[in-house]
C-alpha positions in Angstrom: 112.9 89.2 102.5 109.6 88.1 103.9 107.5 85.2 102.3 104.7 87.7 101.5 107.1 90.0 99.6 108.5 87.0 97.7 105.0 85.9 96.8 104.3 89.4 95.5 107.4 89.3 93.4 106.4 85.9 92.0 102.9 87.2 91.2 104.3 89.9 89.1 105.8 87.3 86.8 102.5 85.4 86.4 100.7 86.5 83.2 97.4 88.3 83.9 94.2 86.3 83.5 91.3 87.4 81.4 89.3 88.1 84.5 92.0 90.3 86.0 92.4 92.2 82.7 88.7 92.8 82.4 88.6 93.9 86.0 91.4 96.4 85.5 89.7 97.6 82.3 86.4 98.0 84.2 88.1 99.9 87.1 90.0 102.1 84.6 86.9 102.7 82.6 84.8 103.7 85.6 87.6 106.0 86.8 87.8 107.6 83.3 84.0 108.0 83.2 84.0 109.5 86.7 86.8 111.9 85.7 85.0 112.7 82.5 81.7 113.1 84.3 83.0 115.4 87.0 85.1 117.4 84.6 82.3 117.5 82.0 79.9 118.6 84.7 82.0 121.6 85.6 82.7 122.4 82.0 79.1 122.1 81.0 78.0 124.0 84.1 80.4 126.8 83.1 79.1 126.8 79.5 75.5 126.7 80.8 76.1 129.6 83.2 77.8 131.6 80.4 74.8 130.9 78.2 72.4 132.0 80.9 74.4 135.2 81.3 74.1 135.9 77.6 70.4 135.4 77.9 70.4 137.9 80.8 72.3 140.4 78.7 69.8 139.9 75.9 67.0 140.4 78.5 68.4 143.6 79.9 68.8 145.1 76.4 65.3 144.1 75.3 63.9 145.5 78.6 65.9 148.7 78.2 64.5 149.2 74.7 60.9 148.9 76.1 61.6 151.4 78.8 63.5 153.8 76.5 60.4 154.1 74.3 58.4 155.5 77.3 61.0 157.9 78.7 60.3 161.7 79.2 63.0 164.3 79.8 61.3 165.1 83.0 62.4 161.8 84.5 65.8 163.2 85.5 64.0 166.0 87.5 61.6 163.6 89.2 58.5 164.6 87.2 55.7 162.3 88.6 54.2 161.8 85.2 57.5 160.7 83.7 58.1 158.4 86.7 54.6 156.9 86.3 55.1 156.3 82.6 58.2 154.3 83.2 56.6 152.5 86.2 53.7 151.3 84.0 56.1 149.5 81.6 58.4 148.2 84.4 55.6 146.8 86.5 53.5 145.5 83.7 56.2 144.1 81.3 59.6 143.9 83.0 59.2 142.8 86.6 58.6 139.0 87.0 59.4 136.1 89.2 63.0 136.3 88.2 63.5 140.1 87.7 62.9 141.7 91.1 64.3 145.2 90.8 64.7 147.9 88.1 66.8 151.0 88.4 67.7 153.9 86.1 70.8 156.0 86.8 72.0 159.3 85.6 75.6 160.0 84.7 76.3 161.6 88.1 75.3 158.4 90.0 71.8 159.5 90.9 68.9 157.0 90.9 66.3 158.7 88.7 63.9 155.7 88.8 63.4 152.5 90.8 60.4 150.4 91.2 61.1 150.8 94.9 60.2 154.5 95.3 62.4 154.9 98.4 65.5 154.5 96.3 64.6 157.3 93.8 66.9 160.3 94.5 69.7 158.3 96.1 73.1 159.2 95.0 75.9 156.7 94.7 79.1 157.0 92.6 79.3 154.9 89.4 82.3 152.7 88.9 84.6 152.8 85.9 82.8 150.0 84.1 79.5 151.7 84.5 80.9 155.0 83.3 82.5 153.3 80.3 79.2 151.6 79.4 77.4 154.9 79.6 80.0 156.3 77.2 80.4 153.4 74.7 77.2 151.5 75.1 76.8 147.7 75.3 75.8 145.6 78.3 77.3 144.0 81.3 76.3 141.3 83.9 77.8 140.6 87.3 76.9 139.2 90.7 75.4 141.8 92.9 77.4 142.9 95.9 74.6 143.3 98.5 77.0 145.0 100.9 77.0 148.2 98.9 74.8 151.0 100.2 72.7 151.3 97.0 71.6 147.7 97.6 70.3 148.0 101.1 66.6 147.6 100.1 67.5 144.7 97.7 68.9 142.3 100.3 65.6 140.7 101.0 65.6 139.0 97.7 68.7 136.8 98.4 71.6 136.4 96.0 71.1 138.5 92.9 72.7 139.1 89.5 72.6 142.7 88.1 72.9 143.6 84.5 73.3 147.0 82.8 72.8 148.6 79.5 72.7 152.2 78.1 69.5 153.9 77.2 68.9 157.5 76.1 66.3 160.1 77.1 64.3 161.8 74.3 66.9 164.7 74.4 69.7 162.2 73.9 71.1 162.2 77.5 72.7 158.7 78.3 71.1 156.8 81.2 72.1 153.5 82.8 69.3 151.0 82.8 69.8 148.2 85.4 67.8 145.1 86.3 68.3 142.8 89.2 67.6 139.1 88.6 67.4 136.2 91.1 70.7 134.2 90.9 68.6 131.0 91.2 66.8 131.8 88.0 70.1 132.1 86.1 71.5 128.9 87.6 68.2 127.1 86.9 68.6 127.9 83.2 72.1 126.5 83.5 70.9 123.3 85.1 68.3 122.8 82.4 70.9 123.1 79.8 73.2 120.8 81.7 70.5 118.2 82.0 69.9 118.4 78.3 73.6 118.0 77.4 74.7 115.4 80.1 72.7 112.3 78.8 74.2 112.3 75.3 77.7 112.8 76.6 77.4 110.0 79.2 75.6 107.8 76.7 78.5 108.2 74.3 81.0 107.2 77.0 78.9 104.1 77.9 78.5 103.2 74.2 82.3 103.3 73.8 82.7 100.9 76.8 80.1 98.5 75.5 81.8 98.4 72.2 85.3 97.9 73.6 84.5 95.3 76.3 83.8 92.4 73.9 86.8 93.3 71.8 89.0 93.4 74.9 87.5 90.0 76.1 88.3 88.4 72.7 91.8 89.8 72.6 92.5 88.8 76.1 91.2 85.2 75.5 93.4 85.0 72.4 96.5 86.2 74.2 95.8 83.8 77.1 95.5 80.9 74.6 98.7 81.9 72.9 100.5 82.2 76.2 99.2 78.7 77.3 100.3 77.3 74.0 103.7 78.9 74.3 104.1 77.6 77.9 103.1 74.1 76.7 105.5 74.2 73.8 108.3 75.4 76.1 107.6 72.7 78.6 107.6 70.1 75.8 110.9 71.5 74.5 112.5 71.4 77.9 111.3 67.9 78.5 112.5 66.8 75.1 115.8 68.5 75.8 116.2 66.6 79.0 115.4 63.3 77.3 117.8 64.1 74.5 120.5 64.9 77.0 120.0 61.6 78.7 120.0 59.8 75.4 123.2 61.5 74.2 124.8 60.9 77.6 123.9 57.2 77.5 125.1 56.9 73.9 128.5 58.6 74.7 128.9 56.5 77.8 128.2 53.2 76.3 129.8 53.9 72.9 132.6 56.4 72.1 133.8 56.8 75.7 134.1 53.0 76.2 135.8 52.6 72.8 138.3 55.4 73.4 139.0 54.2 76.9 139.5 50.6 75.6 141.8 51.9 72.8 143.9 53.8 75.3 144.0 50.7 77.6 145.1 48.5 74.7 147.8 50.9 73.4 149.4 51.6 76.8 151.2 48.1 77.1 152.3 48.4 73.4 153.8 51.8 74.1 155.6 50.3 77.2 157.0 47.4 75.2 158.2 49.7 72.5 159.9 51.9 75.1 161.6 48.8 76.6 162.9 47.8 73.2 164.2 51.3 72.6 161.9 51.7 69.7 161.8 55.3 68.4 158.0 55.3 68.0 157.5 54.7 71.8 157.2 58.5 72.4 154.6 58.8 69.8 152.6 55.9 71.2 152.7 57.3 74.7 151.6 60.7 73.4 148.6 59.0 71.6 147.7 57.2 74.9 147.8 60.5 76.9 145.7 62.2 74.3 143.1 59.5 74.3 143.0 59.6 78.1 142.4 63.3 78.1 139.6 62.9 75.6 138.0 60.3 77.9 138.2 62.8 80.9 136.7 65.6 78.7 133.9 63.4 77.5 133.1 62.2 81.1 133.0 65.8 82.2 130.6 66.5 79.3 128.5 63.5 80.4 128.2 65.1 83.9 126.9 68.3 82.3 124.5 66.5 80.0 123.1 64.3 82.7 124.5 64.5 86.2 124.3 60.9 87.6 125.3 62.1 91.1 122.2 64.4 91.4 119.9 61.3 91.6 122.4 59.0 93.2 124.2 61.2 95.8 122.0 64.2 96.1 122.3 68.0 95.4 125.2 68.6 97.7 127.5 66.2 95.9 126.3 67.3 92.5 127.0 71.0 93.3 130.4 70.0 94.7 131.2 68.5 91.3 130.1 71.8 89.6 132.3 74.0 91.8 135.4 71.8 91.6 136.8 73.4 88.4 136.6 76.8 90.1 138.3 75.6 93.2 141.0 73.9 91.0 141.5 77.3 89.3 142.3 79.0 92.6 138.9 80.7 93.3 137.6 80.9 96.8 134.3 79.1 96.6 131.7 79.0 99.5 128.9 76.4 99.3 126.0 76.3 101.7 123.0 74.0 101.1 120.3 73.8 103.7 117.0 72.1 103.3 117.6 70.4 100.0 115.7 67.3 101.2 112.5 69.4 101.1 112.7 69.8 97.4 111.0 67.4 95.0 112.9 66.0 92.0 111.8 68.7 89.6 112.8 71.5 92.0 116.1 69.8 92.7 116.8 69.5 89.0 115.9 73.2 88.5 118.2 74.3 91.3 121.0 72.2 89.8 120.4 73.6 86.4 120.6 77.2 87.6 123.8 76.5 89.6 125.3 74.8 86.5 124.4 77.7 84.1 125.5 80.4 86.6 128.9 78.7 87.3 129.4 78.1 83.6 129.1 81.8 83.0 131.5 82.5 85.9 134.1 80.2 84.4 133.6 81.6 80.9 133.3 85.3 81.5 133.6 86.5 85.1 137.3 85.9 86.0 136.1 85.9 89.7 138.2 85.2 92.7 135.3 84.6 95.1 132.1 82.7 94.4 129.2 82.0 96.7 126.5 79.3 96.3 123.8 79.3 98.9 120.5 77.4 99.1 118.0 77.9 101.9 114.5 76.5 102.2 112.4 78.4 104.7 108.6 79.0 105.2 107.6 77.3 102.0 110.2 79.1 99.7 113.5 77.8 98.4 115.9 80.5 97.7 119.2 80.0 95.7 121.8 82.6 95.4 124.9 82.3 93.1 127.1 85.4 93.5 130.6 86.3 92.3 132.9 89.3 92.4 133.9 89.0 88.8 133.7 91.4 85.9 129.9 91.7 85.7 128.2 93.0 82.6 126.0 95.8 81.4 122.3 95.5 81.0 122.3 94.8 77.2 125.0 92.1 77.3 122.6 89.3 78.5 120.1 90.2 75.8 122.8 90.1 73.1 124.0 86.7 74.4 120.4 85.4 74.2 120.2 86.5 70.6 123.4 84.7 69.9 121.9 81.5 71.2 123.1 81.4 74.8 119.8 80.4 76.3 120.9 78.6 79.5 119.6 81.0 82.1 116.7 82.1 79.9 115.4 78.6 79.7 115.9 78.2 83.5 114.0 81.4 84.0 111.0 79.9 82.0 111.3 76.7 84.1 111.2 78.8 87.3 108.1 80.7 86.1 106.3 77.5 85.3 106.8 76.3 88.8 105.5 79.6 90.2 108.9 81.0 91.0 111.3 83.7 89.8 114.8 83.9 88.5 116.6 87.2 88.5 120.0 88.2 87.3 121.6 91.3 88.7 124.9 92.6 87.4 126.8 95.7 86.5 130.3 96.2 85.0 133.0 95.7 87.6 130.5 94.8 90.4 130.1 91.0 89.8 126.9 89.1 89.1 124.2 87.8 91.4 121.8 85.1 90.2 118.8 84.5 92.5 116.2 81.8 92.2 113.1 81.5 94.3 110.6 78.6 93.9 107.8 77.3 96.2 108.9 74.3 98.4 107.4 72.1 101.0 
């Protein structure tokens, strides 16, 4: 594992600052606005184009009604007077900068009128939609396919949109009225609608951001203060715990341990004399002396756990050796490798000792392991401790349950590691052993 990767892992445990939270909020908000703007643009554009098409349908129907009022039955046969009558209305009231062509079709697909006289008389089959419109009425709009033969003379106007509606001759014969409109004029109406709708939508998004930003800043500041207070309280609690451990250890060493050891020392010759006299109580006295001596050993072992004197006096190697000795005495194969401990300060050394102590205590209490490995390396500014065993292991929820029951050893060590800018991770699964890994910055 490279130092850079270790640093990244440590950084994930550091609580986010107000600035980083606001930066992520700003980036996320800008991304959301960008997505909303792009998506909104296309949605509004589609709405605007649909609205423009509806306007075109209205326009073709209104224009069709104007032309229908001037129709003569002679239009179908090419009567010049009938053609001229329609032409007056088309040129004077229908054609414009946007509408560039007008055609009228008969049912059999013949152009009976066009403002471009060369197109009159042309015959082109009508498609199914056009025939249905002639039969049922209504209107339709679509993009013009300029590749079709009937649009040869219309290509000079660029991209067009054509719309149809049904009109009737005075005799009641259905005719197809068609106008060709510049595509740009339709999209221009869509752009105008889009420009009208975009500002209020974007303004609403920006207003939401402006309202949320101060609230987020206040919440972040409060969470940061609470976190700092919690860290300070935890640090105070840990320091108080260490002082209390030293006080209890000193009291036990100077009081009960000395008293019990002295009592055992005093009773031992009395028991020997009673045994020499053949007194029947000699066995009881020897049993009491042995019991007192065992209590002294147990209390001294407790003193080492409460406040390891060898850690300060003899160093981490000797203190860890004391910790693993019960496992070795129980027949476990224990491997200890400590390299670079001299590069740790007193606080880091105490943290390493604490983690080894808690990890080995769990091994003794729960793991039933036959192999245990304790390894400390200090390299490139990072101290890495691994305590691994091949014992029972545990499922993910077990550690949380132990924490709720009050077993806080490794949890407190984890907080200590985080305070020093490091990490403490526990990996385990049922039947696969447990691995405790500590990483802290070092010289």
